[in-house]
C-alpha positions as CSV (number, residue, x, y, z in Angstrom):
1,X,60.3,33.1,110.8
2,X,63.8,34.7,111.8
3,X,63.7,34.5,115.5
4,X,65.0,37.4,117.6
5,X,67.0,37.4,120.8
6,X,64.7,37.0,123.6
7,X,62.2,35.4,121.7
8,X,60.1,32.6,123.4
9,X,59.4,30.1,120.5
10,X,58.4,26.3,120.0
11,X,60.6,23.9,118.6
12,X,61.2,19.8,118.6
13,X,63.5,19.0,121.2
14,X,65.5,15.5,121.6
15,X,65.3,13.7,124.4
16,X,69.2,13.5,126.1
17,X,69.4,9.7,124.7
18,X,68.1,11.0,121.1
19,X,65.7,8.2,121.3
20,X,62.5,10.8,120.3
21,X,61.7,14.7,120.2
22,X,58.7,16.8,121.6
23,X,57.9,20.0,121.0
24,X,59.0,22.4,124.0
25,X,59.2,26.1,124.3
26,X,62.6,27.8,124.5
27,X,64.1,31.2,124.8
28,X,66.5,32.6,121.9
29,X,69.6,33.8,123.7
30,X,71.9,34.3,120.4
31,X,72.1,38.0,119.3
32,X,70.0,39.2,116.5
33,X,73.4,39.7,114.8
34,X,74.1,36.2,114.9
35,X,70.8,35.0,113.8
36,X,70.8,37.0,110.6
37,X,74.4,36.0,110.0
38,X,73.5,32.1,109.8
39,X,70.7,29.7,109.7
40,X,71.0,28.7,113.4
41,X,70.1,30.3,117.0
42,X,71.3,29.3,120.3
43,X,68.1,28.9,123.0
44,X,67.9,27.8,126.5
45,X,65.0,25.5,127.4
46,X,61.8,26.1,129.5
47,X,59.6,24.0,131.4
48,X,56.2,23.9,133.1
49,X,57.4,21.6,135.8
50,X,57.2,24.1,138.9
51,X,60.3,22.2,140.7
52,X,63.1,24.5,140.6
53,X,66.7,22.9,139.6
54,X,70.2,24.3,139.9
55,X,70.8,26.8,137.3
56,X,67.0,27.7,136.8
57,X,64.3,30.0,137.7
58,X,60.9,30.5,137.3
59,X,59.0,33.3,135.6
60,X,55.6,34.1,134.6
61,X,53.9,36.8,132.1
62,X,54.9,39.8,134.2
63,X,58.4,38.7,133.3
64,X,57.6,39.4,129.5
65,X,57.8,42.3,127.7
66,X,55.1,41.1,125.3
67,X,53.0,37.8,124.9
68,X,51.5,36.0,127.6
69,X,52.2,32.7,129.4
70,X,49.7,30.2,130.0
71,X,50.9,29.5,133.5
72,X,54.4,30.0,134.9
73,X,57.5,28.2,133.5
74,X,60.8,27.5,134.7
75,X,64.0,28.9,132.4
76,X,66.4,25.9,132.4
77,X,69.8,27.5,131.7
78,X,71.7,24.2,131.8
79,X,69.9,23.4,128.9
80,X,71.7,25.2,126.0
81,X,71.1,23.9,122.5
82,X,72.1,25.2,119.0
83,X,69.3,24.4,116.4
84,X,68.2,25.5,113.0
85,X,65.7,28.5,113.0
86,X,63.5,26.8,110.5
87,X,62.5,24.5,113.4
88,X,60.6,27.2,115.4
89,X,57.2,26.7,114.6
90,X,55.5,29.2,117.0
91,X,56.3,32.6,118.8
92,X,54.9,33.1,121.8
93,X,56.2,36.3,122.9
94,X,59.8,37.9,124.4
95,X,61.4,38.0,127.6
96,X,62.4,41.1,129.2
97,X,66.1,42.4,129.3
98,X,66.0,41.5,133.1
99,X,65.2,38.0,132.2
100,X,68.0,37.8,129.4
101,X,70.7,39.4,132.0
102,X,69.9,36.5,134.6
103,X,70.2,33.7,131.8
104,X,73.6,35.4,131.0
105,X,74.7,35.3,134.6
106,X,73.7,31.8,134.9
107,X,75.4,30.5,131.7
108,X,78.6,32.3,133.2
109,X,78.1,29.9,136.4
110,X,77.3,27.1,134.0
111,X,80.5,27.3,132.1
112,X,83.2,28.9,134.8
């Protein structure tokens, strides 16, 4: 599966201390051109934890162009990963362009 920008996919995400990893949903933020040119993709984390943290926001199924979320999720824009595309095991859907634009804006704040 070659993930596309805005896809929500499931990948094994390492804990920050690298002691273990757990399968978690992420949103692909790298462009389709970037994804086609190499083996990696750039993603931001999603969590089911309803508590909003700085640089995060909530989404639900209404924020998707296709697919469905079983329950609302929190997009953690401060959790940015570069991972191998081959690690994506399941695709759940794709977020709207508005959600991607919001992620881009928050990334700008995180790295400013």
